[in-house]
C-alpha positions in Angstrom: 23.9 -20.9 19.3 22.6 -23.6 17.3 24.3 -24.8 14.3 20.9 -25.0 12.1 18.0 -22.8 13.0 14.7 -21.5 11.2 13.9 -17.7 11.4 10.8 -15.9 10.2 10.7 -12.5 8.8 8.2 -10.0 7.3 9.1 -7.5 4.5 7.0 -5.3 2.2 7.1 -6.2 -1.5 5.5 -4.9 -4.7 3.2 -7.3 -6.0 0.8 -8.0 -9.2 -2.5 -9.8 -9.8 -4.5 -9.5 -12.7 -7.7 -8.9 -10.7 -6.4 -6.2 -8.4 -3.4 -5.0 -10.3 -0.1 -3.5 -8.7 -0.2 -3.6 -4.7 2.1 -3.5 -1.5 1.9 -6.8 0.5 3.7 -7.9 3.7 5.3 -10.9 2.8 6.3 -13.4 5.4 9.4 -15.8 4.8 10.2 -18.8 6.7 13.9 -19.6 5.8 16.4 -22.2 7.1 20.0 -21.0 8.4 23.2 -22.7 9.0 25.6 -20.7 11.0 23.8 -17.6 9.9 24.1 -18.2 6.4 20.7 -18.9 4.7 20.4 -22.2 3.0 16.8 -22.1 1.7 13.2 -20.4 1.8 11.1 -23.2 3.5 7.7 -21.4 2.9 6.7 -17.9 1.6 3.0 -16.6 2.3 1.2 -13.2 2.4 -1.7 -12.0 4.4 -5.0 -10.6 2.3 -6.9 -7.2 3.0 -9.5 -9.8 4.4 -7.3 -11.7 6.9 -6.6 -14.7 4.9 -3.2 -16.2 4.2 -2.0 -17.0 0.5 0.7 -18.6 -0.9 3.0 -16.2 -2.8 3.0 -18.6 -5.8 -0.5 -16.9 -6.6 0.6 -13.7 -7.1 3.6 -12.8 -9.5 6.6 -10.3 -8.4 6.4 -7.2 -10.6 9.6 -5.3 -11.5 
């Protein structure tokens, strides 16, 4: 087992954009782990309905 490794996983989140409103999006996280404990998120992106990938900074998580 490596001490430091990078893992990618996908989960569904509720997102909000002013143009589209509320929607469910598959968000992919790339995280850095040290001995199985997550240190930080390196990148977070989502795929649009048209197949393009967008950074998650463009849309706000709604509560």
